[in-house]
C-alpha positions in Angstrom: -7.9 -18.4 -1.4 -7.3 -14.7 0.1 -7.8 -11.8 -2.6 -4.3 -10.9 -3.6 -3.5 -7.5 -1.7 -0.5 -5.7 -3.3 2.4 -5.3 -1.0 2.8 -1.4 -1.6 0.9 1.6 -3.1 3.3 4.3 -4.5 2.2 7.8 -4.5 3.1 10.5 -7.3 1.7 13.5 -7.9 -1.1 13.9 -10.7 0.2 16.3 -13.1 3.0 13.8 -13.2 1.3 10.3 -14.0 1.9 9.1 -17.8 0.8 5.2 -18.9 4.5 4.2 -18.5 5.0 5.5 -15.0 5.8 1.6 -13.6 8.1 1.2 -16.0 9.7 4.4 -15.5 9.9 4.0 -11.4 11.4 0.3 -12.2 14.1 1.9 -14.0 14.7 4.7 -11.4 15.0 1.7 -8.6 17.6 -0.7 -10.8 19.8 2.1 -11.4 19.8 2.9 -7.6 20.4 -0.9 -7.1 23.7 -0.7 -9.7 24.7 2.6 -7.9 24.6 2.0 -4.4 24.8 -1.5 -3.7 28.4 -4.0 -4.8 26.8 -7.0 -2.8 24.0 -8.7 -1.5 25.2 -7.8 2.1 24.1 -4.6 1.7 20.3 -5.0 1.4 21.1 -8.0 4.3 19.7 -10.7 1.9 21.1 -13.3 -0.2 22.6 -13.4 -4.3 19.6 -15.3 -5.0 17.1 -12.7 -3.4 19.0 -10.1 -5.1 18.2 -11.7 -8.4 14.4 -12.0 -7.7 14.4 -8.4 -7.0 15.7 -7.5 -10.4 13.2 -9.5 -12.2 10.7 -7.9 -10.1 11.5 -4.5 -11.2 12.2 -5.1 -14.6 9.0 -7.5 -15.0 6.1 -5.5 -12.7 8.3 -3.1 -10.6 4.9 -1.1 -9.0 2.0 -3.3 -7.6 0.1 -0.4 -6.8 0.0 3.2 -7.7 -1.8 6.2 -6.7 -2.5 8.8 -9.0 -2.4 12.1 -6.1 -4.9 15.2 -6.1 -4.0 15.5 -2.3 -1.0 16.4 -0.3 1.5 14.8 -3.4 0.1 17.0 -5.5 -0.4 20.9 -3.9 -2.5 23.8 -4.3 -3.2 24.7 -8.4 -6.1 26.7 -9.6 -9.6 25.1 -10.6 -8.7 25.6 -14.5 -4.9 24.0 -13.9 -6.4 21.3 -11.9 -9.2 20.3 -14.3 -6.4 20.0 -16.9 -4.5 17.7 -14.7 -7.2 15.6 -13.8 -8.4 15.2 -17.6 -5.0 14.6 -18.5 -4.5 11.7 -15.6 -7.4 10.2 -17.1 -6.4 9.9 -20.3 -3.3 8.5 -19.7 -5.4 5.9 -17.3 -7.2 5.2 -21.1 -4.3 4.9 -22.8 -2.1 2.4 -20.3 -4.9 0.1 -20.0 -4.9 0.2 -24.1 -1.5 -0.3 -24.3 -1.2 -2.9 -21.0 1.4 -0.6 -19.1 -0.6 0.0 -16.0 0.3 -1.3 -12.7 -1.7 -4.3 -11.3 -3.6 -2.2 -9.2 -4.5 1.9 -9.5 -6.3 4.3 -8.3 -6.8 7.9 -7.2 -6.6 10.0 -4.2 -9.1 13.0 -3.8 -8.7 16.0 -1.4 -10.8 15.3 1.6 -14.6 15.6 1.9 -14.7 17.8 4.6 -14.2 21.6 5.4 -12.8 24.1 2.4 -11.6 21.1 0.0 -14.9 19.2 0.0 -16.2 20.9 -3.5 -13.0 20.8 -5.1 -12.4 17.0 -4.4 -16.2 16.2 -5.6 -15.2 18.6 -8.8 -12.1 16.2 -9.3 -13.7 12.9 -9.0 -16.7 13.6 -11.2 -14.5 15.1 -14.2 -12.1 12.0 -13.6 -14.9 9.5 -13.9 -16.3 11.2 -16.6 -13.3 11.7 -18.4 -11.7 8.1 -18.3 -15.6 6.8 -19.3 -15.7 2.9 -19.9 -11.5 2.4 -19.3 -11.8 2.6 -15.4 -9.4 -0.5 -14.9 -10.6 -3.8 -12.7 -10.6 -3.1 -8.9 -9.8 0.7 -9.6 -10.1 2.5 -6.4 -10.5 5.9 -4.9 -8.5 6.9 -1.7 -10.4 9.2 0.6 -8.0 11.4 3.1 -8.1 12.7 6.3 -11.5 10.9 6.9 -13.3 12.6 10.5 -16.6 11.0 10.0 -18.4 8.0 8.3 -20.7 10.1 6.4 -18.0 11.3 4.2 -17.5 7.7 3.0 -21.2 7.3 2.4 -21.0 10.3 0.5 -18.0 9.0 -1.9 -20.1 5.9 -1.8 -23.1 7.9 -3.4 -20.4 9.5 -5.9 -19.1 6.3 -7.3 -22.0 4.3 -7.7 -20.4 1.1 -7.2 -18.2 1.9 -10.1 -15.0 1.9 -7.6 -13.6 0.4 -4.6 -13.0 2.9 -1.9 -10.1 3.3 0.7 -10.3 5.7 4.2 -7.2 7.0 5.2 -6.8 6.9 8.9 -5.3 10.1 10.3 -7.6 12.2 12.1 -8.4 10.4 15.9 -12.5 11.2 15.5 -12.2 8.7 13.0 -11.0 5.8 15.5 -13.9 5.4 17.5 -15.9 4.8 14.5 -14.0 2.6 12.4 -16.1 -0.2 11.8 -19.1 2.3 10.3 -16.9 2.5 7.6 -18.1 -0.6 6.5 -21.9 -0.1 6.0 -21.0 3.6 5.1 -19.3 2.3 1.9 -22.4 -0.2 1.1 -19.9 -2.8 0.1 -17.3 -1.0 -1.2 -14.9 -0.3 1.4 -11.5 -2.3 0.3 -8.8 -1.1 2.7 -7.8 1.2 5.8 -4.8 2.9 5.4 -2.9 4.8 8.2 -1.9 8.0 7.8 0.8 8.5 10.5 2.3 11.7 10.4 -0.9 13.5 9.9 -2.1 11.6 12.8 0.8 12.2 15.1 1.0 15.9 13.8 -2.8 16.1 15.2 -1.7 14.7 18.3 0.8 17.4 19.1 3.6 15.0 18.2 6.6 17.2 17.7 8.1 16.7 13.7 11.9 15.0 15.0 9.6 12.5 17.3 7.2 11.2 14.0 7.7 7.8 13.6 6.1 5.1 11.7 6.5 3.1 14.9 5.3 5.8 17.7 3.2 4.1 19.9 0.2 6.5 18.9 0.6 4.8 15.4 0.8 0.9 16.8 -2.2 1.7 18.7 -4.4 2.8 15.8 -2.6 0.1 14.0 -4.5 -2.2 16.6 -7.6 -0.6 16.6 -8.1 -1.1 13.1 -6.9 -4.8 13.1 -9.5 -5.0 16.2 -12.4 -3.0 13.9 -11.7 -5.2 10.3 -10.9 -8.4 11.9 -13.7 -10.8 10.2 -14.3 -8.8 7.1 -12.8 -8.6 3.8 -11.7 -5.2 4.3 -7.5 -5.0 4.2 -5.4 -2.9 6.5 -2.0 -1.2 5.2 0.7 0.7 7.0 1.9 4.1 6.0 5.5 5.2 4.8 9.1 5.5 6.2 9.8 8.9 5.7 13.3 8.9 5.6 14.1 8.4 1.6 17.5 6.6 0.1 18.3 9.6 -1.9 21.8 11.8 -2.0 25.1 11.6 -3.5 26.5 9.9 -0.4 26.5 6.1 0.2 26.4 5.9 3.7 23.2 7.9 4.2 21.5 5.9 1.5 22.2 2.7 2.9 21.4 3.9 6.3 18.0 4.7 4.6 17.5 1.4 3.4 18.2 -0.5 6.8 15.6 1.8 8.5 13.2 0.8 5.6 13.7 -2.8 6.4 13.2 -2.9 9.9 10.1 -0.9 9.7 8.9 -3.1 6.7 9.7 -6.3 9.0 8.4 -4.4 12.3 5.0 -4.0 10.3 4.7 -7.5 9.0 5.0 -8.5 12.5 1.9 -6.3 13.9 0.0 -8.2 10.9 0.4 -4.9 8.2 1.5 -6.3 4.7 1.0 -3.4 2.7 2.7 -0.3 3.4 3.7 3.0 1.1 6.4 3.7 -0.8 7.3 7.2 -1.5 10.4 7.1 -3.7 11.7 4.2 -6.2 14.6 3.9 -4.6 12.1 2.5 -1.8 11.1 -0.4 -4.2 14.3 -2.0 -3.9 14.1 -2.8 -0.1 10.4 -3.3 -0.4 10.9 -6.2 -2.8 14.1 -7.0 -0.8 12.8 -7.5 2.8 9.7 -9.1 1.5 11.7 -11.8 -0.7 13.9 -12.4 2.0 10.9 -12.9 4.7 9.2 -14.8 3.1 11.4 -17.1 0.8 13.0 -18.0 4.5 10.0 -18.7 6.3 7.8 -20.8 3.3 9.5 -24.1 3.5 9.2 -24.4 7.6 5.7 -23.1 6.8 4.7 -25.4 3.5 6.0 -28.4 5.8 3.7 -27.8 9.1 0.4 -27.2 6.5 1.5 -30.4 5.0 1.6 -32.1 8.3 -1.5 -30.5 9.3 -3.4 -31.8 6.3 -1.9 -35.3 6.7 -4.1 -35.1 10.1 -7.2 -35.3 8.1 -8.2 -32.3 9.6 -7.0 -32.7 13.8 -4.6 -31.2 15.7 -0.8 -31.8 15.4 2.5 -30.9 16.7 5.8 -30.4 14.5 9.0 -29.1 15.4 7.2 -27.7 19.2 5.0 -26.1 16.8 0.8 -26.6 17.6 -1.0 -26.4 14.7 -4.9 -26.3 14.7 -7.7 -24.7 11.9 -7.0 -21.1 13.4 -3.2 -21.7 13.0 -3.7 -23.3 9.6 -5.6 -20.4 8.1 -2.4 -18.1 8.9 0.2 -21.2 7.6 -2.3 -21.0 3.9 -2.8 -16.9 4.1 1.1 -16.7 4.8 1.9 -18.8 1.4 -0.7 -16.9 -0.8 0.8 -14.0 0.3 4.1 -15.3 -0.9 3.3 -16.8 -4.5 1.5 -13.5 -5.1 4.1 -11.0 -4.8 6.7 -13.4 -6.7 9.0 -14.4 -3.3 8.0 -17.9 -4.0 
């Protein structure tokens, strides 16, 4: 059985974090559904899928949340950031006691290179000191704009095994050294996320042409898959930056359709987790995944059952050839479908 990987991560400025943030985001997502969706056709899925989405948004609206002390936080004075760090850490403790936190949680600090290094370390140390023994299980620390494996090694030293490490692939220098991150993290590298827009900007791609599935991002995705094949390190995609917001219906629906298309493109490339930047994107995240998994699951299950009846011999079903390698993919597919609630 594969380890559960969340289907997304939601970033929010650290100053806004509260113990019940997931419930509030779920309420906003449901409000967006009620306002803009007269029928299931607007989400390009069935009515049964829409009901599953509503249930998910009421029960577990956010699978993974990142308390952001970087781009989503902005620049603050040291004293003010210290106050936000302690408030966020206390909110984590309160949420842990009340059982209101998402299944997965973490923080994003500033880069451990350049002028932000000391501030990043100060934030991390103060957060860990304040949260103390109430650090949730599987808590992760996200390190942005990694340029060298040595930055991940320094984070591992600071954490001393108390949390998992996530690295953001946002700079060209790290692309040729991805596999080195495994040893640098001392066994605590949980996942590697693509930061598409920082990466594209660093390559000189102008803002109007920066897209999640730009050829440079596709190249980076394939390098990530190749680098971590055969390891337990998860890979994750970036966000759709066109948001389903505003007072006019047509742009909101168009943004949802773009989000759906980009989720499906990422799935086809082997990326099962992405970022969501706005609560209304939770609607299309789950609708797309539930439609994708529920429509394919019966066939996947039938192929798996057919193979298992063959006692490990390669078989053919509906012109599909299945052997041990494809069966690993079938099992992983069905496990992911169950984990997110699609089946």
